[in-house]
C-alpha positions in Angstrom: 113.9 85.4 97.5 112.6 84.0 94.2 109.3 85.8 94.5 110.6 89.1 95.9 113.8 89.7 94.0 113.9 87.0 91.3 116.8 85.2 93.0 117.3 82.8 95.8 119.4 84.5 98.4 122.3 82.1 97.9 122.6 83.4 94.3 122.8 87.1 95.2 125.5 89.1 93.5 128.4 89.3 96.0 128.4 87.6 99.4 124.8 86.7 100.5 126.1 86.0 104.0 127.4 89.5 104.3 124.1 90.9 103.0 122.1 88.9 105.6 124.5 89.8 108.4 124.1 93.5 107.5 120.3 93.1 107.8 120.6 91.5 111.2 122.8 94.4 112.4 120.3 97.0 111.2 117.5 95.2 112.9 119.4 95.0 116.2 120.5 98.6 116.1 116.9 99.8 115.3 115.8 98.6 118.7 118.3 100.9 120.5 116.4 103.7 122.3 118.8 106.4 121.1 118.2 105.5 117.5 114.5 105.5 118.1 114.1 108.9 119.7 117.3 110.9 118.9 118.0 111.7 115.3 121.3 113.3 116.1 122.7 110.0 117.6 123.5 108.4 114.2 125.9 111.3 113.3 128.2 110.6 116.2 131.3 108.7 114.8 131.1 105.8 117.3 132.3 102.3 116.4 128.6 101.1 116.4 127.6 103.9 114.0 130.4 103.2 111.6 129.4 99.5 111.5 125.8 100.6 110.9 126.8 102.9 108.0 128.8 100.1 106.5 125.8 97.7 106.8 123.6 100.1 104.9 126.3 100.5 102.3 126.4 96.7 101.8 122.7 96.5 101.5 122.4 99.4 99.1 125.2 97.9 96.9 123.3 94.6 96.6 119.8 96.1 96.1 120.9 98.7 93.5 122.8 95.9 91.6 119.6 93.9 91.6 117.5 97.0 90.4 120.0 97.8 87.6 120.2 94.2 86.5 116.4 94.0 86.3 116.3 97.3 84.4 118.7 95.9 81.8 116.3 93.0 81.1 114.9 93.4 77.6 111.4 92.7 78.8 111.6 95.8 81.1 112.8 98.0 78.2 109.9 96.7 76.1 107.4 97.8 78.8 105.7 94.5 79.2 105.0 92.4 82.3 106.2 89.1 81.0 107.2 86.0 83.0 110.7 87.3 83.3 109.9 90.6 85.1 106.3 90.1 86.2 106.8 86.9 88.3 108.6 88.7 91.2 107.9 91.8 93.2 111.0 93.7 92.1 109.7 93.5 88.4 106.4 94.8 89.4 107.9 97.7 91.4 110.1 98.6 88.5 107.1 98.5 86.2 105.6 101.1 88.5 108.7 103.2 88.2 107.8 103.9 84.5 105.4 106.5 83.2 102.1 104.7 83.1 98.6 105.6 82.0 97.6 106.7 85.5 97.3 109.8 87.7 99.8 108.3 90.2 103.4 109.5 89.8 105.9 106.8 88.9 108.1 105.3 91.7 111.6 106.8 91.9 114.6 104.4 92.1 115.0 105.3 95.8 111.3 104.3 96.4 111.8 101.0 94.6 114.8 100.4 96.9 112.9 101.4 100.0 109.9 99.1 99.2 112.2 96.2 98.4 114.1 96.6 101.6 110.9 96.8 103.6 109.6 93.6 102.0 112.8 91.7 102.7 113.2 92.9 106.3 109.6 92.7 107.5 108.6 89.5 105.8 110.6 86.9 107.5 110.2 87.0 111.3 106.5 87.7 111.3 105.8 85.0 108.7 107.9 82.5 110.6 106.0 83.3 113.9 102.6 82.9 112.2 103.6 79.6 110.6 104.8 78.3 113.9 101.6 79.2 115.7 99.5 77.8 112.9 101.0 74.4 113.2 101.0 74.6 117.0 97.3 75.6 117.3 96.2 73.0 114.7 98.2 70.3 116.6 96.5 71.4 119.8 93.1 71.0 118.1 93.4 67.6 116.2 89.8 67.9 115.0 90.6 71.1 113.2 93.9 69.7 111.8 91.9 66.7 110.5 89.4 69.0 108.7 92.3 71.1 107.2 94.0 68.0 106.0 90.8 66.5 104.6 90.3 69.7 102.5 93.9 69.8 101.4 93.8 66.1 100.4 90.6 66.5 98.5 91.8 69.5 96.6 95.3 68.2 95.8 94.0 64.8 94.7 92.6 66.6 91.7 96.1 67.3 90.5 97.8 64.1 91.6 99.1 65.6 94.8 100.5 68.8 93.3 99.7 72.2 94.6 98.7 74.6 91.8 97.4 78.2 91.9 94.0 77.0 90.9 93.6 74.4 93.7 95.3 76.7 96.2 92.4 79.1 95.8 90.0 76.3 96.7 91.4 75.9 100.2 88.8 78.0 102.0 89.2 76.3 105.4 92.9 76.9 105.3 92.2 80.6 104.6 90.1 80.7 107.7 92.8 79.0 109.8 95.4 81.6 108.8 93.0 84.5 109.4 92.2 83.1 112.9 95.9 82.6 113.7 96.5 86.3 112.8 93.7 87.2 115.2 94.5 84.8 118.0 98.3 85.1 118.1 99.2 88.2 116.0 102.9 88.4 115.1 102.6 92.2 115.5 101.6 93.2 119.0 100.3 96.7 118.1 100.0 99.4 115.5 100.9 103.1 115.6 99.3 106.0 113.9 99.8 109.8 114.2 96.6 111.7 114.8 96.1 114.5 112.3 93.8 116.4 114.6 93.0 116.5 118.3 90.5 113.9 119.4 88.9 112.2 122.4 89.2 108.5 122.9 87.1 107.4 125.8 88.2 109.6 128.7 91.6 110.4 127.0 92.3 113.4 124.9 95.0 113.2 122.2 96.5 116.3 120.7 97.2 116.7 117.0 100.3 115.0 115.7 100.4 112.7 118.7 101.4 109.0 118.2 98.6 106.7 119.2 99.3 103.0 119.9 96.7 100.3 119.2 97.3 97.1 121.2 96.0 94.1 119.2 95.8 91.4 121.8 92.9 92.8 123.8 91.2 94.2 120.7 91.3 90.8 119.0 89.6 89.2 122.0 86.6 91.6 121.9 83.4 89.6 121.1 81.8 92.9 119.8 84.1 92.7 116.8 85.1 89.0 116.6 82.1 87.0 117.5 81.6 84.2 119.9 84.4 82.5 121.8 87.0 85.2 121.0 89.3 83.6 123.6 89.4 80.3 121.7 91.0 79.3 118.5 88.0 78.9 116.2 88.8 79.2 112.4 85.1 78.6 111.6 84.3 82.2 112.5 85.8 83.2 109.2 84.0 80.7 106.9 81.3 82.2 104.7 77.9 80.6 104.9 78.4 78.4 101.8 81.9 77.4 103.0 80.6 76.7 106.4 77.9 74.4 105.0 80.5 72.5 103.1 82.7 72.4 106.1 79.9 71.0 108.3 79.3 68.2 105.8 83.0 67.3 105.8 83.1 67.7 109.6 80.4 65.1 110.2 82.7 62.6 108.4 85.7 63.5 110.6 86.5 60.6 112.8 87.4 62.9 115.7 84.1 64.8 115.5 82.6 63.0 118.5 85.5 64.3 120.7 84.8 68.0 119.9 84.3 70.1 123.0 80.8 71.7 123.3 82.3 75.2 123.0 83.5 74.3 119.5 80.1 73.0 118.3 78.2 74.7 115.5 74.4 74.6 115.3 74.4 72.6 112.1 70.7 73.1 111.3 70.9 76.9 111.4 74.5 77.2 110.1 75.5 79.4 113.1 77.2 81.5 114.2 76.5 84.4 111.8 79.8 85.6 110.4 78.5 88.8 108.8 79.5 91.1 111.6 82.9 89.5 112.4 85.9 91.7 111.5 89.2 90.6 110.0 92.2 91.0 112.3 94.3 94.1 112.1 97.6 92.3 112.2 98.6 93.8 108.8 97.2 97.2 109.8 94.6 99.0 107.7 94.1 102.1 105.5 96.8 103.8 103.5 99.6 102.5 105.8 98.5 98.9 105.5 101.4 96.4 105.2 102.8 96.3 101.7 103.5 92.6 101.9 100.1 91.4 103.1 99.0 89.4 100.1 102.5 88.1 99.4 102.8 86.9 103.0 99.3 85.3 103.1 100.1 83.5 99.8 103.5 82.4 101.0 102.1 81.0 104.3 99.2 79.3 102.6 101.5 77.4 100.2 103.8 76.4 103.1 101.0 75.3 105.4 99.2 73.3 102.8 102.4 71.5 101.8 103.4 70.7 105.3 99.9 69.5 106.3 99.7 67.4 103.2 102.9 65.5 103.9 103.1 65.5 107.7 101.1 65.0 110.9 101.9 67.3 113.8 101.4 66.6 117.5 102.2 68.9 120.5 105.2 67.6 122.4 104.6 66.6 126.0 104.5 69.6 128.4 105.2 71.9 125.5 103.9 75.5 125.8 104.0 78.4 123.4 104.6 81.5 125.4 104.4 84.8 123.5 107.2 87.2 124.1 107.4 90.8 123.0 110.3 91.8 120.8 111.1 95.1 119.0 111.8 96.2 115.5 112.3 99.9 115.5 109.2 101.4 117.1 107.1 98.4 116.2 106.4 95.6 118.7 106.5 92.1 117.4 105.7 88.8 119.2 107.4 85.5 118.9 107.5 82.1 120.8 109.8 82.8 123.8 111.3 79.3 123.8 110.3 78.1 120.4 107.6 75.6 119.8 108.1 71.8 120.3 106.1 69.6 117.9 106.3 65.9 117.1 106.3 65.5 113.4 105.5 62.3 111.5 105.2 61.6 107.8 101.7 60.9 106.6 101.3 57.6 104.9 97.6 57.0 104.1 95.3 59.7 102.7 
């Protein structure tokens, strides 16, 4: 809330509970087949449609109040990106709604509202799922958890245990962990694009203007694009050669190194495998329709994961499994842990 709209949700104008309930109702209704495939359905005066219309009215009231409040800020009127309006996404969106020295047209107030709603709605479930699987997979692989914590301890020790923007950027292994989680357990099951022209994909022909679905699970397990051991959780595939060399040096000091399975070993002398041909996951999409909140979500997850791993140890609970289940948000398929994830959490004492 602070980084998106400049407020914690509890401090929203009006009733924040009503605002969040309205969001939940809209998400639930968006999965209804009639809302997905029949535009005329929303105009029928049913009880559900009246509730849906009221939910959008509630959300619009709050969002436009926030927009107008930010516009009345003196720093916005003075056309600067100061701390007061440049430290949250709403301020940046409003800055883009002014006539700037660029060929791009300024954002309309409606577009500001639409982008703001997209960030709020799309940024919570997928982030929570990725965070849960990050902790679960690290707990399943204690040697990788030890390496992540060693890096976090080393970097945060430079600032007496505080996480700062500067030392956050030095957590390269944690970057590779998050990227690998997005590949291994993508919170979005697939992407959709509309073909602008007819095409042939394998033995299938797709006419123009046809919706084409891209399933990420099988794609992210293809060694052609993601290197060796694609069926395994292996963050090292995303370390650069210099970062890999530093990681190998740290890894040799890891007390759990002798327990590493052979499939996780790296040829230390040759700094293998080569990561030059390994692709980034498509969890955030790609191209002009790439997720608006990608960098915000990655930053948010990195801060949370570094903080949690610095203060706590995580162990998988006995007989715990993390089964992915498909859910829906509109036409987009999301994944989440079917029965949650059970972890044993202990406060770290010695570092």
